C-alpha positions in Angstrom: -4.1 6.1 -15.5 -7.5 6.1 -17.0 -8.4 8.6 -19.7 -10.6 10.6 -17.4 -7.7 11.5 -15.1 -6.3 14.5 -17.0 -9.7 16.1 -17.0 -9.9 15.6 -13.2 -6.5 17.2 -12.8 -7.5 20.2 -15.0 -10.7 20.6 -13.0 -8.8 20.3 -9.8 -6.3 22.9 -10.9 -9.1 25.2 -11.6 -10.4 24.8 -8.1 -7.0 25.7 -6.7 -6.8 28.8 -8.9 -10.3 29.9 -8.0 -9.5 29.5 -4.3 -6.4 31.7 -4.7 -8.4 34.3 -6.6 -10.9 34.5 -3.8 -8.1 35.2 -1.3 -8.3 31.9 0.5 -5.3 31.7 3.0 -3.4 28.9 4.5 -5.6 29.1 7.6 -8.5 27.5 5.8 -10.2 24.4 7.2 -7.8 21.4 6.9 -4.6 23.5 6.8 -1.7 22.3 9.0 -1.1 24.2 12.2 1.8 26.6 12.0 3.9 24.6 14.5 3.7 21.4 12.6 5.3 20.1 9.4 2.7 19.7 6.7 3.1 16.3 5.0 1.0 14.7 2.3 1.3 10.9 2.2 -0.2 8.9 -0.7 -1.1 5.5 0.6 -2.3 4.3 4.0 1.0 2.5 4.6 3.3 5.4 4.0 0.9 7.7 5.9 1.2 5.4 8.9 5.0 5.5 8.6 4.9 9.4 8.5 2.7 9.5 11.6 5.0 7.1 13.5 8.2 9.0 12.6 6.8 12.5 12.7 4.5 11.9 15.7 3.2 15.2 17.1 5.5 17.3 15.0 3.7 16.6 11.7 0.3 17.2 10.3 -0.4 14.4 7.8 -2.9 14.4 4.9 -3.5 10.9 3.6 -4.6 10.9 0.0 -5.8 7.3 -0.5 -8.2 6.2 2.2 -8.4 2.8 3.8 -9.8 0.0 1.5 -9.5 2.1 -1.6 -7.7 0.4 -4.5 -4.5 2.4 -5.2 -4.1 0.9 -8.7 -7.3 2.6 -9.8 -7.0 5.9 -8.0 -7.8 9.2 -9.6 -6.8 12.4 -7.8 -9.4 15.0 -6.6 -9.4 18.7 -6.2 -8.9 18.3 -2.5 -5.7 16.3 -3.2 -4.2 19.1 -5.3 -5.1 21.6 -2.6 -3.4 19.5 0.1 -0.3 18.9 -2.0 -0.1 22.6 -2.9 0.0 23.5 0.8 2.4 20.8 1.9 6.1 21.0 2.6 6.7 17.3 2.0 5.0 14.6 -0.1 5.8 11.0 0.7 5.0 8.3 -1.9 5.3 4.5 -1.8 7.0 4.5 -5.2 7.7 1.8 -7.8 5.0 3.2 -10.1 2.2 2.6 -7.7 1.1 6.3 -7.8 1.3 6.9 -11.6 -1.0 9.9 -11.1 1.3 11.7 -8.7 3.8 13.5 -10.8 1.2 15.2 -12.9 -0.8 16.0 -9.7 2.3 17.6 -8.1 2.9 19.7 -11.2 -0.8 20.8 -11.4 -0.7 21.7 -7.7 2.4 23.9 -8.1 4.2 22.0 -5.3 7.8 23.1 -4.7 8.7 21.2 -1.6 10.4 17.8 -0.9 9.2 14.6 -2.6 10.2 11.5 -0.7 10.2 8.2 -2.7 10.1 5.7 0.1 11.1 2.8 -2.2 14.6 4.1 -2.8 17.1 1.3 -1.9 14.6 -1.5 -1.8 15.6 -4.6 -3.9 12.7 -4.9 -6.3 11.1 -8.0 -7.5 10.5 -8.0 -11.3 6.9 -7.8 -12.3 5.1 -9.7 -15.1 6.7 -8.4 -18.3 3.2 -8.4 -19.9 1.7 -6.3 -17.1 2.1 -2.5 -17.8 1.5 -1.6 -14.1 4.5 -3.8 -13.1 6.9 -2.2 -15.6 9.1 -0.7 -12.9 8.9 -3.9 -10.7 6.4 -5.2 -8.1 5.2 -2.1 -6.1 4.0 -4.0 -3.0 7.3 -3.6 -1.3 5.9 -3.0 2.2 4.8 -6.7 2.7 8.4 -7.5 3.8 9.1 -5.8 7.1 12.7 -5.4 6.2 11.6 -3.4 3.2 9.4 -1.3 5.5 12.5 -0.5 7.5 14.0 1.0 4.4 10.8 2.9 3.6 10.7 4.5 7.1 14.4 5.4 6.9 13.8 7.2 3.7 10.8 8.9 5.3 12.8 10.0 8.3 15.5 11.5 6.1 13.0 13.4 4.1 11.3 14.8 7.2 14.6 15.7 8.8 15.7 17.5 5.7 12.5 19.6 5.6 12.6 20.3 9.3 16.2 20.1 10.7 15.2 21.4 14.1 13.2 18.3 14.8 15.7 15.8 13.2 16.7 14.4 16.6 13.1 13.6 17.5 12.5 11.9 14.1 15.7 9.9 14.5 14.6 8.7 17.9 11.2 7.6 16.6 12.9 5.8 13.7 15.1 3.8 16.0 12.1 2.7 18.1 10.0 1.8 15.2 12.8 -0.1 13.4 13.1 -2.3 16.4 9.3 -3.0 16.2 9.7 -4.0 12.5 12.5 -6.4 13.4 10.2 -7.9 16.0 7.4 -8.2 13.4 9.7 -10.0 11.0 11.0 -12.4 13.7 7.4 -13.2 14.8 6.4 -13.9 11.2 9.4 -16.2 10.7 8.5 -18.1 13.9 4.9 -18.5 12.9 5.8 -19.9 9.5 8.4 -22.2 10.9 5.5 -24.2 12.4 3.9 -24.7 8.9 5.4 -27.3 6.5 6.8 -25.7 3.4 4.5 -28.0 1.3 1.4 -26.4 2.8 2.5 -22.8 2.2 0.5 -22.3 -1.0 -1.1 -19.0 -1.7 -4.0 -17.9 -4.0 -5.2 -14.3 -3.6 -7.4 -11.7 -5.3 -4.4 -10.3 -7.1 -0.6 -10.7 -7.0 0.1 -8.3 -4.1 2.2 -10.5 -1.8 5.4 -11.3 -3.8 7.7 -9.9 -1.2 5.9 -11.7 1.7 6.0 -14.9 -0.4 9.8 -14.5 -1.0 10.6 -13.7 2.6 8.6 -16.5 4.3 9.1 -19.2 1.6 5.5 -19.5 0.4 4.5 -20.7 -3.1 2.3 -18.3 -5.0 -0.1 -20.5 -7.0 -2.1 -17.8 -8.7 -4.5 -14.9 -8.4 -8.2 -14.3 -9.3 -7.3 -11.0 -11.0 -4.6 -11.7 -13.6 -2.7 -8.4 -13.5 -2.0 -5.3 -11.4 -5.0 -3.7 -13.2 -7.5 -4.7 -10.6 -10.4 -4.2 -13.0 -9.1 -7.1 -15.1 -10.8 -10.5 -15.1 -9.6 -13.9 -15.9 -10.4 -15.2 -19.4 -12.0 -18.6 -19.6 -8.7 -20.2 -20.4 -7.0 -18.5 -17.4 -9.8 -19.5 -15.1 -9.4 -23.2 -16.2 -5.6 -22.9 -15.7 -6.0 -21.5 -12.2 -8.6 -24.2 -11.2 -6.2 -26.9 -12.5 -3.3 -25.4 -10.5 -5.3 -25.3 -7.3 -6.3 -28.9 -7.7 -2.9 -30.2 -8.7 -1.0 -28.3 -6.0 -3.3 -29.2 -3.2 -3.9 -25.6 -2.3 -6.2 -25.2 0.7 -7.7 -21.8 0.4 -8.4 -18.7 -1.7 -7.7 -15.4 0.2 -9.7 -12.3 -0.6 -8.5 -8.8 0.1 -10.0 -5.9 2.0 -9.8 -3.3 -0.8 -11.0 -5.6 -3.7 -14.3 -7.3 -4.4 -14.2 -11.1 -4.1 -15.0 -11.3 -7.9 -14.9 -15.0 -9.0 -13.3 -16.4 -5.9 -16.5 -18.2 -4.8 -17.0 -19.8 -8.2 -13.4 -21.0 -8.2 -13.8 -22.4 -4.7 -16.9 -24.3 -5.8 -15.0 -25.9 -8.7 -11.9 -26.8 -6.6 -13.5 -27.6 -3.3 -11.3 -25.2 -1.3 -12.5 -22.6 1.1 -12.6 -18.8 0.6 -11.1 -16.8 3.4 -12.6 -13.3 3.5 -14.9 -10.9 5.4 -13.2 -10.0 8.7 -10.4 -12.3 7.7 -9.7 -10.7 4.3 -6.1 -9.9 3.8 -4.7 -6.3 3.7 -3.0 -6.3 0.4 -3.1 -2.8 -1.0 -4.5 -1.1 2.1 -4.8 -0.9 5.9 -7.9 -1.1 8.0 -9.8 1.9 9.2 -7.9 4.3 11.4 -8.4 3.4 15.0 -9.0 -0.3 14.3 -6.4 -3.0 15.2 -5.6 -3.3 11.5 -5.4 0.5 11.0 -1.7 0.5 11.3 1.0 -1.2 9.3 2.0 -3.4 12.2 -1.5 -4.4 12.9 -2.4 -5.2 9.3 0.7 -7.3 8.8 0.1 -9.2 12.0 -3.4 -9.8 10.9 -2.3 -11.1 7.5 0.2 -13.6 9.1 -2.4 -14.8 11.6 -5.0 -15.4 8.9 -2.6 -17.1 6.5 -1.0 -19.3 9.1 -4.4 -20.2 10.6 -5.9 -21.2 7.2 -2.9 -23.0 5.8 -1.7 -24.7 8.9 -4.8 -26.5 9.9 
């Protein structure tokens, strides 16, 4: 968390208090309808999971909007207001939302917090990377991990609203089958690509679980840590260029929520192509709501299509 974050939290808490002092009620703009379970979800991925499992029985407030970098997020007064009014908060977990616990405390939230990462087998992060201390947080990039995440979400919603537990369970069963289908489709797509061609260079190291599941080789990243404001040193840049050349890597993949940074310069030095723009990968985010990539399933299908297309040619 950046140094400015505590000041934002204090200011946000002041806004919540001032609203209460003015007699603002739960019927203010943006409040959940009385017949729906009010849920705050931190990231686009877990918000999509809540919408799928909760369907029409939940009112979801999504904290981090599409194409916003979650590693660099700082909470707003509106975030505290939403959390204070919610019955359930769902987080991705594994330290991705380092700002959340203090935000919950400042909001006076006393409902259920669901850590959707519980039970996921974590990949170890770079020991020198503070943001990876708890493990690699990008757990959703393996559909079988997503199944665990939605199961945790379903349990949390059912505990908060037992009267709708049967509906949540039905939705979970249907969506779990879709996640199995996604995983099977990914396996089939990668089976057509020789293992020696499955070499990956991205903006930052967000695809470890995908790499492990589908037997890719992660060559390196343009951003050298989970701190997405970091930049390669001259030595690190030279090392990455050398790795790309020596491994025969075919492409550098940019990501939707991050600037391309030095990807173009590296591509010029190595002679490989940069895959970006409408073909940018969804690493930390989903696409805009309503777009084909605005759901977890759509974003993951997009990623596999782009990766297989670029590496299999």
